[in-house]
NUGUTOR-95847 format. One line per 4 residues: their letters; for each residue x, y, z of C-alpha. Coordinates in nm, 3 decimals. Example, Ala and Ser with C-alpha at 12.3 -4.5 7.8 and 13.67 -1.06 7.14 Angstrom:
2
as = 1.230,-0.450,0.780  1.367,-0.106,0.714
//
This chain:
239
mtif = 0.359,15.960,-7.260  0.397,15.594,-7.155  0.206,15.669,-6.833  -0.072,15.814,-7.047
yyil = -0.099,15.485,-7.239  -0.108,15.290,-6.912  -0.400,15.502,-6.793  -0.569,15.472,-7.133
tisa = -0.536,15.091,-7.129  -0.680,15.057,-6.779  -0.966,15.292,-6.868  -1.043,15.088,-7.179
lllv = -1.049,14.768,-6.975  -1.288,14.919,-6.720  -1.512,15.044,-7.001  -1.526,14.694,-7.153
iaii = -1.638,14.555,-6.817  -1.900,14.831,-6.785  -2.037,14.758,-7.135  -2.064,14.385,-7.059
iilk = -2.262,14.463,-6.743  -2.490,14.705,-6.931  -2.561,14.446,-7.203  -2.628,14.180,-6.941
vakf = -2.871,14.396,-6.743  -3.046,14.583,-7.028  -3.092,14.279,-7.259  -3.152,14.497,-7.565
nkie = -3.198,14.196,-7.795  -3.441,14.009,-7.570  -3.754,13.881,-7.745  -4.069,14.032,-7.594
yyha = -4.424,13.905,-7.643  -4.755,14.088,-7.636  -4.897,13.808,-7.422  -4.813,13.796,-7.051
yvad = -4.863,13.488,-6.836  -5.215,13.437,-6.704  -5.305,13.155,-6.464  -5.603,12.971,-6.610
ecle = -5.848,12.816,-6.366  -5.779,12.449,-6.290  -6.119,12.277,-6.296  -6.007,11.931,-6.190
nvtn = -5.697,11.732,-6.101  -5.766,11.379,-6.225  -5.564,11.092,-6.079  -5.752,10.798,-6.234
sslp = -5.805,10.834,-6.608  -5.731,10.659,-6.936  -5.415,10.870,-6.959  -5.111,10.772,-6.750
gevk = -4.964,11.009,-6.493  -5.116,11.336,-6.375  -5.404,11.495,-6.566  -5.515,11.854,-6.506
iyas = -5.822,12.006,-6.671  -5.814,12.383,-6.720  -6.092,12.624,-6.809  -6.044,12.831,-7.122
skln = -5.977,13.201,-7.078  -6.261,13.440,-7.157  -6.082,13.557,-7.472  -6.083,13.199,-7.606
atyl = -6.426,13.094,-7.478  -6.593,13.128,-7.819  -6.361,12.865,-7.970  -6.212,12.670,-7.680
kkyi = -6.408,12.516,-7.389  -6.123,12.370,-7.188  -5.793,12.192,-7.227  -5.605,11.907,-7.064
vnkd = -5.238,11.895,-6.966  -5.113,11.541,-6.906  -4.778,11.481,-6.734  -4.621,11.137,-6.719
gsdk = -4.259,11.184,-6.618  -4.083,11.373,-6.896  -4.368,11.298,-7.139  -4.614,11.587,-7.144
ilic = -4.904,11.648,-7.379  -5.182,11.898,-7.442  -5.534,11.818,-7.564  -5.786,12.094,-7.638
nytk = -6.164,12.073,-7.630  -6.314,12.298,-7.901  -6.662,12.448,-7.884  -6.739,12.299,-8.227
pfrv = -6.561,12.148,-8.529  -6.358,12.392,-8.740  -6.230,12.388,-9.093  -5.903,12.546,-8.981
ieyf = -5.794,12.657,-8.637  -5.452,12.793,-8.556  -5.320,12.895,-8.216  -5.006,12.964,-8.016
vfvy = -4.918,12.757,-7.710  -4.703,12.948,-7.461  -4.512,12.694,-7.253  -4.403,12.793,-6.901
nknh = -4.191,12.621,-6.639  -4.274,12.589,-6.268  -4.163,12.948,-6.205  -4.392,13.071,-6.485
klkd = -4.094,13.161,-6.699  -4.159,13.131,-7.071  -3.959,12.840,-7.215  -4.111,12.787,-7.558
vlqv = -4.384,12.898,-7.798  -4.550,12.641,-8.022  -4.767,12.723,-8.321  -5.036,12.464,-8.385
kere = -5.250,12.443,-8.697  -5.527,12.187,-8.731  -5.762,12.125,-9.021  -6.108,11.963,-9.037
tttt = -6.128,11.912,-8.662  -6.374,11.739,-8.436  -6.450,11.896,-8.099  -6.125,11.748,-7.968
srvi = -5.780,11.839,-8.086  -5.507,11.596,-8.173  -5.242,11.521,-7.913  -4.990,11.808,-7.895
glpa = -4.650,11.724,-7.752  -4.505,11.964,-7.495  -4.139,12.016,-7.396  -4.010,11.816,-7.098
nayd = -3.974,12.133,-6.887  -4.339,12.234,-6.937  -4.537,12.301,-6.619  -4.839,12.490,-6.751
vniv = -4.946,12.667,-7.069  -5.141,12.960,-7.207  -5.325,12.937,-7.538  -5.365,13.233,-7.773
ikqv = -5.591,13.181,-8.074  -5.431,13.306,-8.395  -5.709,13.251,-8.648  -6.025,13.042,-8.692
dgia = -6.180,12.961,-9.030  -6.015,13.260,-9.196  -6.092,13.505,-8.915  -5.767,13.656,-8.781
lnse = -5.765,13.715,-8.407  -5.398,13.747,-8.308  -5.177,13.769,-8.615  -4.869,13.890,-8.422
iikp = -4.750,13.779,-8.080  -4.395,13.919,-8.079  -4.328,14.286,-8.014  -4.110,14.441,-8.284
mqnk = -3.762,14.531,-8.161  -3.710,14.907,-8.174  -3.449,15.017,-8.425  -3.274,15.235,-8.166
kivl = -3.227,14.928,-7.944  -3.080,14.736,-8.238  -2.838,15.022,-8.312  -2.743,15.063,-7.945
nafl = -2.689,14.691,-7.900  -2.471,14.666,-8.211  -2.276,14.979,-8.114  -2.200,14.865,-7.759
isla = -2.088,14.518,-7.871  -1.868,14.667,-8.145  -1.721,14.922,-7.903  -1.645,14.645,-7.653
ifls = -1.469,14.445,-7.927  -1.265,14.749,-8.034  -1.161,14.825,-7.677  -1.082,14.458,-7.608
ffvl = -0.849,14.444,-7.910  -0.687,14.766,-7.792  -0.631,14.631,-7.439  -0.495,14.304,-7.578
rqai = -0.254,14.490,-7.805  -0.132,14.705,-7.519  -0.088,14.403,-7.292  0.122,14.223,-7.555
lyig = 0.340,14.531,-7.596  0.389,14.591,-7.225  0.445,14.227,-7.128  0.635,14.091,-7.425
flay = 0.806,14.395,-7.576  0.835,14.641,-7.291  1.169,14.777,-7.413  1.024,14.863,-7.754
styf = 0.671,14.965,-7.653  0.745,15.339,-7.632  0.895,15.345,-7.982  0.607,15.140,-8.124
lles = 0.337,15.351,-7.963  0.487,15.684,-8.054  0.687,15.644,-8.375  0.620,15.319,-8.559
plni = 0.370,15.331,-8.851  0.252,14.987,-8.735  0.083,15.165,-8.446  -0.162,15.342,-8.677
mtmv = -0.197,15.036,-8.901  -0.300,14.807,-8.618  -0.554,15.059,-8.491  -0.700,15.097,-8.841
vvlf = -0.737,14.720,-8.874  -0.904,14.695,-8.532  -1.137,14.983,-8.619  -1.230,14.817,-8.949
lsll = -1.306,14.485,-8.776  -1.521,14.664,-8.519  -1.719,14.851,-8.786  -1.766,14.526,-8.980
nfvl = -1.891,14.362,-8.663  -2.138,14.649,-8.610  -2.283,14.600,-8.959  -2.311,14.221,-8.917
iyvs = -2.485,14.248,-8.579  -2.723,14.517,-8.704  -2.821,14.318,-9.014  -2.856,13.996,-8.812
lrrr = -3.087,14.154,-8.554  -3.297,14.321,-8.824  -3.342,13.986,-8.998  -3.429,13.813,-8.673
nkkm = -3.676,14.090,-8.594  -3.848,14.040,-8.929  -3.844,13.661,-8.906  -3.988,13.651,-8.556
rqgg = -4.265,13.895,-8.645  -4.360,13.669,-8.937  -4.388,13.367,-8.711  -4.038,13.227,-8.685
ilen = -4.130,12.974,-8.418  -4.185,12.601,-8.398  -4.493,12.492,-8.588  -4.694,12.170,-8.558
eyf = -4.953,12.109,-8.827  -5.215,11.834,-8.816  -5.441,11.714,-9.096
//
């Protein structure tokens, strides 16, 4: 019977490693956006301007052309800013700024809201790792264009993610318990595993902690899913 527990412990350890790899590769809880990176046309690279550092002028995408003519990205060391050129003044304009690094990997999403504009936006600060941006118009003067930018996380992915993490925790506790028995109490491990009521009690406690962890992860991901869909991102508002 002791050999059986050795095999069971090793199998549990291998399963924990497999679950960690699956979670790492699958990324069930990764935030996904409806918008994919699009390279906007760079109209001009200005070296001598009133702004310090490098100034690039980009053409607006066709989807934004009705409201946005072009925009400027100014880089001066770690200081980086965005200035938009609107087609006309607006009472209220709100848009998302997708910030990408040099490898076009999304690093941040800013939500900008500006009221009583001219044809030029206020200065919008960008993160230090910003290389280029995409702009998605959310709403203009009460007209909604893109109310949601984050894809809702499927419930089955939430359940699977919570289950795998909880299973990994349960198996990790089991392996740890077995290791303590075998290393520290080898002479008594057979009795404990086969006859002691503490054997069942410890497994019940571990099972309870794992189920509690499943509930907490599930609730947390559901709340995050709801928050992100309602715009749980950084917001800059100008008046």
